N, C-alpha and C positions, 0 to 999 in steps of 0.2 A: 605410368601416371602412379606415383604414391603420394603417404599420408604420412607425415610428421607429429609430433606429439610432441611440445614444449611448456616444461612446469617453467609457469615465470615464474622471475629474482621481484621482488617490491619495486620496479622502477619505474620513474615518473614515463618515461618512453612508454615503457611495456603495460603501463595500464593506463596510454590513451589510445594504444594498439587497440588494444579488449573493449577498452567502451563504445571506439569508432565502431568497432567489425559489428558492435550489434545494433550501430543505424543503418551500419551501408548495408546492413542485408534486406531490408526493409525501400530501401529510397522508391520499390516499383506501386509500395502495397498505397491506398487509399488511406485503410485503417490506421494503420501503428501511428502510435502518441512515443515517439523518444522522451526517456528520462533527461533533467538537468543533464548536461557529460560534467558537469561541477558536483552537483552530488554524486555519484555514481566516482568518479574519481578523487572523491572525499572514504563513498563508505568501504575504497578498495586500497585506503592509505594506510599500514599500520599506527603510521606515527599521526593520525587525522581521526580517525575510528576509536573510539574510548571500546568497543566491543571485543576488538582484539584483546581486550586484560582478560575474558577468560571465551577466548575462541582463539582453535585453533583452523589458519583456513592456508591455502595452494591454492591456485589460478591454473590451469594448461589452456595453449592452444594452440589447434588444428594446421595444419596447413597442406593444402592440397596442390600442387605442385611451386611451393615455396608461397602460395598465397593464401590467408586465409581462410577459413573454412568453416570454420566452429569455434565453441571459443565456453565454458565452466571452471563453477565455482567452488569446490568440495570444501565444508565447513564441520568443523567437530564445538558444537555449544555446550560447551563442560557444563555451565549454569544448567540448561537442560535439561541434558541425562540424567546429574545431579536429583534434579525434580520429579520427572519420569523414571529414575530406573533402567534407566536403556541405552545399552550403546548403538550411540545412532546416527551418523552422519545425518550433513544433509547437503542439495547440488542447488548451487540456485545462480544467477548470472546468468546462466544458458542459448545459446543460440549457434544455431546448426544448419547449412544446409541438406538442401534434401539429399546426404547420401552417405547409405550403409557403412561407405569402409571407414569415416568421419567416425559419426555416430558411435561405431565400434572402437574408435580408438579414445575418443574422446571421454565416453562412460567410461569404455574400460580403466584409463588414466584416473578417473575419478574415485571412483571403487575399488583399484589396487590400495590408491593410497590412504582411502581409510580403512580397509581391512590392517596398514600400517600399524595406522593408529590403537588399532583395536578391535574398531566396531565392527559388531553382527549385521548392522544396517542400514538401509539410506535413502532418505526420504526426498524428494523437492519438488518445484522447486521451491527451495524455501530462503531466506537470505538466512545476515548472522540472528536479526530481532525481527518480531514482528512489526517496525516500523517499515524494513526494505521489503521491494515486491515479493508477489508470491501466487501460487499458481497456475498451472499454465490450462491457458486456456484453449477450450472442449467443446465450447456453442457458443453463436455468435462472431464466428470471423468476420460477418459484416456490419460490423457492428464499430465505428469508430471506441478506440480504446478513450483510458484515462491515461491523467498524468501518476495516477495512483496504481495504477494496475497493467498488468506482462501483456503484452500480443502476444503472439504469433502465430504461424502459419497450421493450416490444420494441415499436415504431414505429420507434424513433433508425435502424435498422437502414434500414430503408427510406429515408428522408431522404438519410443516408448513399452507400447505392448509386446513387437519383436525383443525387445533387447530382456524381456521379464519382469518388467511393471507392473504394478497392480492402483487400483486408485486406493486410498489413505482417506481422504476425504477427499469434498467441493465446497466449491463455495458457489452462490445464486448473486446476479447482482440482476437491479432492476430499473428503467427509463421510469421514473414518474411526473403526470401532468401537474401543473401545478395551479391549484384551484384559484377557480373568478373570488371564491370569498375560504375562510376559514368555516370545513366540516363545522356544524350543529354540535354535533355530541364531542365534539375534541373543545371546540369552543366553552363549556360545558364542564368539563372534567378536566381541562383546564383553573376556570374561575374558582372550582368547587376544593382540587391540592394547592391551591396558591392561599386558599384561606385555612384549611385547615392543619398546615403546616408551616403556615406563618414563611412561607417563600417569596420569594422575588426575583425579577428579572435583574441583570446590571449590564449596563449597556458603558461600551469604550470609548474613545477617541482619538485617543494616544497609546501604540502600541506596546510605549515604555510601561504608560500604569499597567494594563493588561498582565505585560510577561513582571513586572517588578509585585504587582499587589497577588499572583495566580498563577506563575507561569510553574511554578514546584506544583506547586500544589493541583494544576492540571494536566501535571503528565504525574505527576504520586494514584491522585483519581484514577489516572485510564489504567494501572499499574492494578489497581486494585479492582475496576470493573473486567480488566479482560485477564484477568487472573486464570480463569478456566478455560480458554479457550484451546481451541488445537494450538497447539503449539507454541504455546504462548511463554513468553523469556522474559521476566520483570527487570525496565529497565537503573542503571542502574544511579546514580547522581551525579557522576561526569558524562552517558549520556544524556542523561532530561537536561544537563545545559548546555551538554553539545545538541540534541534537539529543539530548545526554546531557540538558541542562534539561529538555526537553521532554516526551522519551519516559520515561526512567529510576526516576523518582520514580515512574509509574504501575504499576514491576511488580509480580509477586506473586513474591517472592522465590527461591520453590521450585521453580519454576514456573522457573528460569533455570536452565542446566546447561552451566558454566567448568568447562576443557577444559583443564589445562597439563602442560607440560612435567614432567622430573626439576630444570629449573633456575625454575622457575615462569611460564613464561613461554607465552600463550595459543595455544591449542595449535586450537580450534573451540569454536565455542560453539552453545546452543539456546535460543533467549529463545519462549517462549510466552505464554501469563495468561485465563483465566477470561476467555467470551466478555461481550463490553459491550453485542454486539447488542440486549439488549429492554429493557437499563438505554439504550441511547441514542435510544430508542424511544418510549420512557417522556419521558423530559427532552430529546423533540424536538433535542438538539442542544447543551441551555442546562446548565453547570453553575454554572449561579447563576439562585435562592437554594437550591432542593434538587435539583438535578444530582447536585451530588456527595455526596447521601446514596446515591439509586441505583446510582450508578455503586463507590464502595467499596461497599457489599451484594452486585453483581454481582463482584469481586474478589476478597471474603471470604468471602461468602457461599455455600450452595448455589449449583449453578449445575453443570447435567446436559454444557456443552458449552465444551472449551481452543479458542483461535485460536491456530495454530502460523503463527507471526509472522517466522519466519526462523529460518536453520541455518546456521554459512557455518565453516567448515574452510579451514586453510591448503591451500596449495596440491602442499605436497610431500606433503601427508596426504592428498589424495585419493584416492579408490579401494580406501582401505585400512580402511575397518573404522572409523572414528569415528562416524560415525551411530550407530553402533548401539551406541555408548559412551553414547550422548547419548540416547540410545531408553531403555534399558537405567535407567538415573539416573531419568527422567523418568517413563517405566510406572505404578511404585508411588506417585509423586505423583498421578500424575489418578486414581488408584484411592481410593489415600485420602479423595481430594478429593470422589469422586462421580463424576467427569464419566465422560459414556456415550460421546461422542462427539469427536472433533478434527477441525476445518476446514484444512485444509491452507495457506489463502493460495495464490495463482497461481503457476503453476511455467509457463513453454514449454512448450509443449506438446513440442517434440522435446528435452527434458533425460528422456532416456531413465533417467540414471544417479541422478537422484533420484524417478523414478515408482518404480523395481524395485524403492525400498525398500518401498515399498504392500503387496506381492504377501505380506506375512507375516502382513494382518493383512483382514478384514473392510471394505469401503471401494467406495465407489461414486464417479463421474466425475459431479460435478453441475454444471456453472456452466462454462463458460466465454466468454471474451473476446477481443477483440481489438483491433489499431491498423492505422487504417487510411489512408491513403494516397492522395493526390492529387497532380499536377506544378503547379505553378503556370504 
């Protein structure tokens, strides 16, 4: 039995094999949620993904006796390194069988490539930017994943430790019960904040209007709000255009809360959407020929779970209770839609300001994921 490592050239066939392996490996797992294949294929395509304007990347696949056994993408984000002053590579889009030879060959190839680029450290799983999946699951293996997060088998951790990787950062996730009514304290805070700062909630019935009026402002607000978070790299204008087209057309508009000031300037946004986890599992990440039906049914039909994709607040309004305005808008929407639970998405474990908001709800921390690092 032998292990072969292949450095992939950016051909459509190789990208398809790379993406397909990351789904087929979990065919027997009841918890894995595949990404949309078309999204991963675009992310790996230098002609489609604007991140390649400031990132170098090399994909590798491992084969055991000619059959796919592992995949990894090595990345150098030059903008992130300029901001941090570090010579840091990333690894991401990574999956592998429980085979030490495969793992050693796969990570060895990624680490060697990173050294050749002059890097002195490697971290991951991370994507090109924060808009890609990040963080290896280390707790919560018997919880179904979400479309915004990575699922991986428990044996991944053992191989990371064996390879000399150590914790660099952890994220936690929460499952929150949708309350029967808006918590009284949240309602009072919301009313006070709206009066004090002359804020209002704007709702949309047209995705085009949302994109035209606040599409660019929304992603620029994300750049501002997330600027100091772990590994964040500001989105370029081309990336903003790319993500407006990729994500905003999928939104269920009543699950979006846009907060503006008296000048109609964007102050905060809360984006949530009905969980696509079960739909993506049914479609195995394929939108065609029938995947779109299951996804539209999950968005517009009966669904018990809503995913809290992101909340972003302008810096000058941080700590002033604007989150309460968002949730007093969204909770009645969730109740009307019949959602029973919300998934929080990932939050850095030390981000107490964000996690304190869950104290008003019945919640549990049910998943933890990790970014690992290793000197080169």
